[in-house]
C-alpha positions as CSV (number, residue, x, y, z in Angstrom):
1,M,-14.5,-24.4,16.7
2,N,-11.9,-22.2,14.9
3,K,-12.7,-18.6,14.6
4,T,-13.5,-17.4,11.1
5,R,-10.6,-15.3,9.9
6,K,-11.1,-11.9,8.4
7,I,-8.7,-11.1,5.5
8,I,-8.5,-8.0,3.4
9,H,-6.7,-7.8,0.1
10,V,-5.9,-4.3,-1.1
11,D,-4.8,-3.6,-4.6
12,M,-4.0,-0.1,-5.9
13,D,-5.7,0.6,-9.2
14,A,-3.4,0.8,-12.2
15,F,-0.8,2.0,-9.7
16,F,2.1,3.3,-11.7
17,A,-0.1,4.9,-14.3
18,A,-2.4,6.4,-11.7
19,V,0.5,8.1,-9.9
20,Y,1.7,9.6,-13.1
21,I,-1.8,10.9,-14.0
22,R,-2.2,12.3,-10.5
23,D,1.0,14.3,-10.9
24,H,0.3,15.2,-14.6
25,P,-3.4,16.0,-14.7
26,E,-3.2,17.1,-18.3
27,V,-3.2,13.4,-19.4
28,K,-6.3,12.5,-17.4
29,G,-8.9,10.7,-19.5
30,K,-6.2,9.7,-22.1
31,P,-4.7,6.2,-22.5
32,V,-1.5,6.2,-20.4
33,I,1.0,3.4,-20.7
34,C,3.9,3.1,-18.2
35,G,7.0,1.2,-19.1
36,G,9.3,1.0,-22.1
37,P,9.2,3.7,-24.8
38,A,6.6,3.4,-27.6
39,N,7.3,0.8,-30.2
40,S,10.4,-0.5,-28.3
41,R,11.5,-3.9,-27.0
42,G,10.6,-2.7,-23.5
43,V,7.6,-4.0,-21.7
44,V,4.5,-2.4,-20.2
45,S,4.6,-2.2,-16.4
46,T,1.0,-1.0,-16.1
47,C,-1.5,1.1,-17.9
48,N,-4.7,2.9,-17.1
49,Y,-8.2,1.6,-17.9
50,E,-8.5,3.8,-21.0
51,A,-5.5,2.0,-22.4
52,R,-6.9,-1.4,-21.4
53,K,-9.9,-0.8,-23.7
54,F,-7.5,-1.2,-26.6
55,G,-6.2,-4.5,-25.3
56,V,-3.0,-3.2,-23.6
57,H,-2.0,-5.0,-20.4
58,S,0.9,-5.4,-18.0
59,A,4.0,-7.4,-19.3
60,M,3.0,-6.8,-22.9
61,P,5.9,-5.7,-25.2
62,S,5.8,-2.0,-25.8
63,F,5.9,-2.4,-29.5
64,K,2.7,-4.5,-29.4
65,A,1.1,-1.9,-27.1
66,Y,2.0,0.7,-29.6
67,K,0.3,-1.2,-32.4
68,L,-2.9,-1.6,-30.3
69,C,-2.9,1.9,-29.1
70,P,-0.7,4.2,-31.3
71,N,-2.3,7.3,-29.7
72,G,-1.4,6.1,-26.2
73,I,0.9,8.3,-24.0
74,F,4.0,6.2,-23.2
75,V,5.7,7.4,-20.0
76,K,8.4,6.2,-17.6
77,P,7.3,5.2,-14.1
78,E,8.1,7.9,-11.6
79,F,9.6,5.7,-8.9
80,D,10.1,8.3,-6.1
81,A,6.4,9.2,-6.2
82,I,5.4,5.6,-6.5
83,K,7.4,4.5,-3.5
84,E,6.1,7.5,-1.5
85,A,2.5,6.5,-2.2
86,S,3.2,2.9,-1.5
87,E,4.7,3.7,1.9
88,I,1.7,5.9,2.8
89,A,-0.6,3.0,2.0
90,K,1.4,0.6,4.1
91,E,1.4,2.9,7.1
92,I,-2.4,3.0,6.8
93,F,-2.5,-0.8,6.8
94,Y,-0.4,-1.0,10.0
95,E,-2.8,1.4,11.7
96,Y,-5.2,-1.6,11.8
97,S,-3.0,-4.7,12.1
98,D,0.6,-5.8,12.4
99,L,-0.3,-8.9,10.3
100,V,0.4,-7.2,6.9
101,E,1.8,-9.2,4.0
102,P,2.9,-7.0,1.1
103,V,2.7,-9.0,-2.1
104,S,4.2,-6.2,-4.3
105,I,4.6,-2.4,-4.2
106,D,0.9,-2.0,-4.9
107,E,-0.9,-4.8,-3.1
108,A,-1.0,-6.5,0.3
109,Y,-3.0,-8.9,2.5
110,I,-4.1,-7.7,5.9
111,D,-5.4,-10.0,8.6
112,V,-7.9,-8.0,10.7
113,T,-9.4,-10.9,12.7
114,E,-8.0,-9.3,15.8
115,N,-7.3,-5.6,14.9
116,K,-5.8,-2.7,16.8
117,K,-9.0,-0.7,16.7
118,S,-11.2,-3.5,17.9
119,I,-13.5,-3.0,14.9
120,A,-15.8,-6.1,14.5
121,S,-16.5,-5.5,10.8
122,A,-13.7,-6.2,8.3
123,T,-15.8,-4.5,5.7
124,Q,-15.8,-1.3,7.7
125,I,-12.0,-1.5,8.0
126,A,-11.7,-1.9,4.3
127,I,-13.9,1.1,3.7
128,E,-11.8,3.2,6.1
129,I,-8.5,2.0,4.5
130,R,-9.7,2.9,1.0
131,R,-10.9,6.3,2.2
132,K,-7.6,7.1,3.9
133,I,-5.6,6.0,1.0
134,F,-7.5,8.4,-1.3
135,C,-7.4,11.3,1.2
136,K,-3.6,11.0,1.7
137,T,-2.5,10.1,-1.8
138,K,-5.4,11.1,-4.2
139,L,-5.2,7.5,-5.5
140,T,-7.9,4.8,-5.6
141,A,-7.6,1.3,-4.3
142,S,-9.8,-1.7,-4.7
143,A,-10.3,-4.2,-1.8
144,G,-11.6,-7.7,-1.3
145,V,-12.8,-9.0,2.0
146,S,-13.2,-12.7,2.8
147,Y,-12.3,-15.5,5.2
148,N,-9.1,-16.6,3.4
149,K,-6.3,-15.1,1.2
150,F,-7.4,-16.7,-2.0
151,L,-11.0,-15.4,-1.8
152,A,-9.9,-12.0,-0.7
153,K,-7.6,-11.7,-3.7
154,I,-10.4,-12.9,-6.1
155,A,-12.8,-10.4,-4.5
156,S,-10.5,-7.4,-4.9
157,D,-10.4,-8.0,-8.6
158,M,-14.2,-8.3,-9.0
159,N,-15.2,-4.7,-8.7
160,K,-12.3,-2.7,-10.2
161,P,-11.4,0.1,-10.3
162,D,-12.1,1.9,-7.0
163,G,-14.3,-1.0,-5.8
164,L,-15.0,-3.1,-2.7
165,M,-16.3,-6.7,-2.8
166,V,-17.1,-8.9,0.2
167,V,-17.2,-12.7,-0.2
168,T,-18.8,-14.3,2.9
169,P,-18.7,-18.1,3.5
170,L,-22.3,-18.3,2.3
171,K,-21.5,-16.4,-0.9
172,A,-18.2,-18.2,-1.7
173,K,-19.8,-21.3,-3.3
174,Q,-21.7,-19.3,-5.9
175,V,-18.8,-16.9,-6.6
176,L,-16.4,-19.8,-7.2
177,E,-18.7,-21.9,-9.3
178,E,-19.5,-18.9,-11.6
179,L,-15.9,-17.6,-11.9
180,P,-14.3,-18.1,-15.3
181,I,-11.3,-20.4,-15.0
182,G,-8.9,-17.7,-16.2
183,K,-9.9,-15.5,-13.2
184,F,-8.7,-18.0,-10.7
185,H,-5.6,-16.6,-9.0
186,G,-2.8,-19.1,-9.7
187,I,-4.1,-20.4,-13.0
188,G,-2.0,-18.9,-15.8
189,I,-2.5,-18.7,-19.5
190,K,-1.0,-22.2,-20.2
191,S,-3.0,-23.9,-17.4
192,E,-6.1,-22.1,-18.6
193,G,-5.6,-23.4,-22.1
194,K,-5.0,-27.0,-20.9
195,M,-8.1,-26.8,-18.8
196,N,-10.2,-25.5,-21.7
197,L,-9.0,-28.6,-23.7
198,L,-10.3,-30.7,-20.8
199,G,-13.7,-28.9,-20.9
200,I,-13.0,-26.9,-17.8
201,R,-14.2,-23.3,-18.4
202,N,-15.4,-22.2,-15.0
203,G,-15.3,-23.1,-11.3
204,R,-18.3,-25.4,-11.7
205,D,-16.5,-27.4,-14.3
206,L,-13.4,-27.6,-12.1
207,K,-15.3,-28.7,-9.1
208,E,-16.7,-31.7,-10.9
209,R,-13.2,-33.1,-11.4
210,T,-11.7,-35.5,-8.8
211,L,-8.5,-34.8,-7.0
212,K,-7.0,-37.9,-8.7
213,E,-7.9,-36.5,-12.1
214,L,-6.6,-33.1,-11.5
215,M,-3.3,-34.4,-10.1
216,K,-2.9,-36.6,-13.1
217,H,-3.1,-33.6,-15.5
218,F,-1.5,-30.9,-13.4
219,G,0.7,-32.7,-10.9
220,K,1.0,-31.1,-7.4
221,A,-0.9,-28.0,-8.6
222,G,-3.9,-30.3,-9.0
223,S,-4.3,-30.4,-5.2
224,Y,-4.3,-26.6,-5.1
225,Y,-6.9,-26.4,-7.8
226,Y,-9.1,-29.0,-6.0
227,N,-9.0,-27.0,-2.8
228,I,-9.4,-23.4,-4.0
229,V,-12.5,-24.2,-6.0
230,R,-14.0,-25.4,-2.7
231,G,-13.0,-22.2,-0.9
232,I,-10.2,-24.0,1.0
233,D,-7.1,-22.0,1.6
234,N,-5.3,-22.3,5.0
235,R,-2.4,-20.0,4.3
236,E,-1.8,-17.4,7.0
237,V,-1.0,-13.8,6.4
238,T,2.7,-13.8,7.2
239,T,4.9,-10.8,7.9
240,K,8.6,-10.7,8.5
241,R,8.5,-7.0,9.0
242,I,10.6,-5.6,11.8
243,R,9.8,-2.0,12.2
244,K,12.8,0.2,11.6
245,S,11.2,3.6,11.5
246,L,7.8,5.4,11.8
247,G,6.8,8.6,10.3
248,H,4.2,10.9,8.8
249,E,4.2,13.3,5.9
250,R,1.9,16.1,4.7
251,T,1.6,17.0,1.1
252,F,0.0,20.3,0.4
253,A,-2.6,21.0,-2.2
254,K,-0.8,24.3,-2.8
255,D,2.8,25.1,-2.1
256,I,3.3,27.0,1.1
257,S,6.0,29.5,2.2
258,D,4.6,30.6,5.6
259,V,7.1,29.4,8.2
260,S,4.6,29.7,11.0
261,K,2.3,27.3,9.0
262,M,5.1,24.9,8.6
263,V,5.8,25.0,12.3
264,E,2.2,24.3,13.1
265,I,2.1,21.3,10.8
266,L,5.3,19.9,12.4
267,F,3.7,20.1,15.8
268,K,0.7,18.0,14.5
269,L,3.1,15.5,13.0
270,A,5.1,15.3,16.2
271,E,1.9,14.7,18.2
272,K,0.9,11.9,15.9
273,I,4.3,10.2,15.9
274,S,4.6,10.5,19.7
275,K,1.2,9.0,20.3
276,Q,1.9,6.0,18.0
277,I,5.4,5.2,19.4
278,Q,4.0,5.4,23.0
279,E,1.1,3.1,22.1
280,R,3.6,0.6,20.6
281,K,5.9,0.9,23.6
282,F,9.2,1.9,21.9
283,K,11.4,5.0,21.8
284,A,13.7,6.4,19.1
285,K,17.1,8.0,19.1
286,T,17.0,9.6,15.6
287,L,14.6,12.1,14.1
288,T,14.5,12.9,10.4
289,L,13.0,15.9,8.8
290,K,12.0,15.7,5.1
291,I,11.2,18.7,2.9
292,K,10.1,18.6,-0.7
293,Y,10.4,22.0,-2.4
294,A,8.1,23.4,-5.1
295,N,10.6,22.3,-7.7
296,F,10.4,18.7,-6.4
297,D,13.9,18.8,-4.9
298,V,14.0,16.8,-1.6
299,V,16.2,17.5,1.4
300,S,16.5,15.4,4.5
301,R,18.0,16.4,7.9
302,S,18.6,14.0,10.8
303,K,19.4,14.4,14.5
304,T,20.4,11.6,16.8
305,L,20.3,11.8,20.6
306,D,22.1,9.6,23.1
307,I,18.9,9.2,25.1
308,P,15.9,7.6,23.5
309,F,12.8,9.8,23.2
310,D,9.1,9.3,22.8
311,Q,7.6,12.7,23.8
312,D,6.0,15.1,21.3
313,R,7.7,18.1,22.8
314,V,11.1,16.7,22.0
315,I,10.1,15.6,18.5
316,N,8.6,19.0,17.9
317,H,11.6,20.9,19.3
318,L,14.2,18.9,17.2
319,G,12.0,19.1,14.1
320,K,11.6,22.9,14.3
321,K,15.3,23.4,14.9
322,M,16.2,21.4,11.8
323,L,13.5,23.2,9.8
324,L,14.7,26.7,10.6
325,E,18.3,25.6,10.0
326,T,17.4,24.1,6.6
327,L,15.0,26.6,5.0
328,G,16.3,29.3,2.7
329,P,14.7,32.7,2.3
330,K,11.2,32.7,0.7
331,C,11.3,29.0,0.1
332,K,8.1,27.3,-1.1
333,I,7.5,23.7,-0.2
334,R,5.0,21.1,-1.2
335,L,5.7,18.4,1.4
336,L,6.8,18.3,5.0
337,G,7.5,15.1,7.0
338,L,9.0,13.8,10.2
339,S,10.1,10.2,11.0
340,V,11.8,8.5,13.9
341,S,14.3,5.6,13.5
342,N,17.1,3.9,15.5
343,L,14.4,2.4,17.6
344,V,14.7,1.2,21.2
345,W,12.0,-1.3,22.3
346,E,12.3,-1.0,26.0
347,N,10.8,2.0,27.8
348,D,12.9,2.8,30.8
349,K,11.8,5.3,33.4
350,K,15.3,6.5,34.0
351,D,15.7,7.4,30.3
352,K,12.4,9.4,30.4
353,Q,13.5,11.4,33.5
354,E,17.0,12.2,32.0
355,L,15.3,13.2,28.7
356,F,13.0,15.6,30.5
357,S,15.9,17.3,32.1
358,F,17.6,17.7,28.8
359,F,14.4,19.0,27.2
360,K,13.8,21.5,30.0
361,S,17.3,23.0,29.9
362,E,18.0,22.9,26.2
363,M,14.7,23.8,24.4
364,P,14.6,27.4,23.3
365,V,11.3,29.3,23.0
366,I,10.4,29.6,19.3
């Protein structure tokens, strides 16, 4: 008998708007609409839940959003901050499984049937992922847990925002039968309208229709509708991701200027990176240091060695060297990060011995 799969769908809550509100706390509690300027021909990329109360939603023309919510705060998405938060979330996903399928910048499926931490409960993994995302980004995410992708996606939308929903095989029948037809992932506005004309308003109504009838009205999509309402979805979580880099960053609650504190943080980042690349059995030739200053300027410095490395001492040494060469006097920074790239997937003992010799003779005491 096939083993029941354990799939998590993670969806960041009102992502673009949430990032803006996090970085501009003065607008918290107000309707925030990300996208085109107010009353323009642009479109809404996303909005927070305060704006949704007025009927504003994604893909709506901005002029229509303005009519519904004239007191809304219309802002442009801050893509650097958005990308940064998205990458942090993805790295958290990969802590648990390599079977990660990003759907967009703010959502992904994760197959944790066999996971890196050998945690039996997918629900526990979802709890940990959501907690880590909030701790590292100060943003909330909703998650759905089930035995296939369709149900995990449906579940993640059932308890938003900042929610967790688990749909077990025993619970799936009730959930699907009671679900309004417009809530079925893959049924758009036009299909919903056509189904309503046929008297199909929820999953129970849909389930009463035969495969032949559904294919008559909806073509090939009819087969999809027939299966999903019965909880049948055999799609696998697929990933084409080939890791090109690995890194960690630390954003500070308050800007820091103490160099010794920076060095201490670099050491911890180096330890973390070293542990992960050794566990995954690859080395790197390039180390990159990232500094974000108090004024939000970002500077990166990289160093490439001829010999691949995986030791925390080497990562720490190179990182400190680049840090001290880059920092100006009395600099305040809000973020510090290290990442490795130019990866080599074979661990060779000769490389490690040569690298130790280099490290021993070249590393100064700081």
